[in-house]
C-alpha positions in Angstrom: 0.0 0.0 0.0 1.5 3.3 -1.0 0.4 6.5 0.8 0.3 9.9 -1.0 2.5 12.3 1.0 1.5 15.9 0.4 4.8 17.3 1.7 6.9 15.1 -0.6 4.7 16.0 -3.6 5.1 19.7 -2.7 8.8 19.4 -2.4 9.0 17.6 -5.7 7.1 20.5 -7.3 9.4 23.0 -5.6 12.5 21.2 -7.0 11.0 21.4 -10.5 10.2 25.1 -9.9 13.8 25.8 -8.9 15.1 24.0 -12.0 12.8 26.0 -14.2 13.3 29.4 -12.6 17.0 29.3 -11.9 19.5 31.4 -13.7 22.2 28.9 -13.0 23.5 26.9 -16.0 22.1 23.5 -16.6 23.4 21.0 -14.0 24.1 23.9 -11.6 22.8 24.4 -8.1 19.4 25.6 -9.4 19.3 28.5 -7.0 16.3 30.9 -6.7 15.8 33.9 -4.4 14.2 33.0 -1.1 11.4 35.5 -1.8 10.4 33.5 -4.9 10.7 30.2 -3.2 8.7 31.4 -0.2 5.9 32.8 -2.4 5.6 29.6 -4.5 5.8 27.3 -1.5 3.2 29.2 0.5 0.9 29.3 -2.4 1.2 25.6 -3.2 0.8 24.6 0.4 -2.3 26.7 0.8 -4.0 25.2 -2.2 -3.0 21.7 -1.1 -4.9 22.2 2.1 -3.2 19.3 4.0 -0.1 21.3 5.2 -0.9 23.7 8.0 0.1 27.3 8.1 2.2 26.6 11.2 4.1 23.8 9.3 4.6 26.1 6.3 6.0 28.9 8.5 8.3 26.5 10.3 9.6 25.0 7.1 10.2 28.4 5.5 12.0 29.7 8.6 14.4 26.8 8.3 14.9 27.4 4.6 15.4 31.1 5.2 18.2 30.4 7.7 19.9 28.3 5.0 19.3 30.9 2.3 20.8 33.7 4.5 24.1 31.8 4.4 24.0 31.8 0.6 23.2 35.4 -0.2 19.5 34.9 0.1 19.4 32.1 -2.4 17.6 28.8 -1.9 19.4 25.7 -3.2 17.6 22.4 -3.8 19.8 20.7 -1.2 18.3 23.0 1.4 15.1 20.9 1.3 
């Protein structure tokens, strides 16, 4: 029996978004600005409906701490 995991699905979508929106060359780190990542993640989490606002805020705080160490950029490896 496989269970659908909304967080894994969301993170997979975010990985694809990073790969599409990055200005890094193909095969690079696929960095995007934290503001862009935060906007997309919050939007997708809200329409999913299974990830609470508290969980979203906690996740984004952890991502922001990582991004702050990389000039405000989110790398796929951060999540």
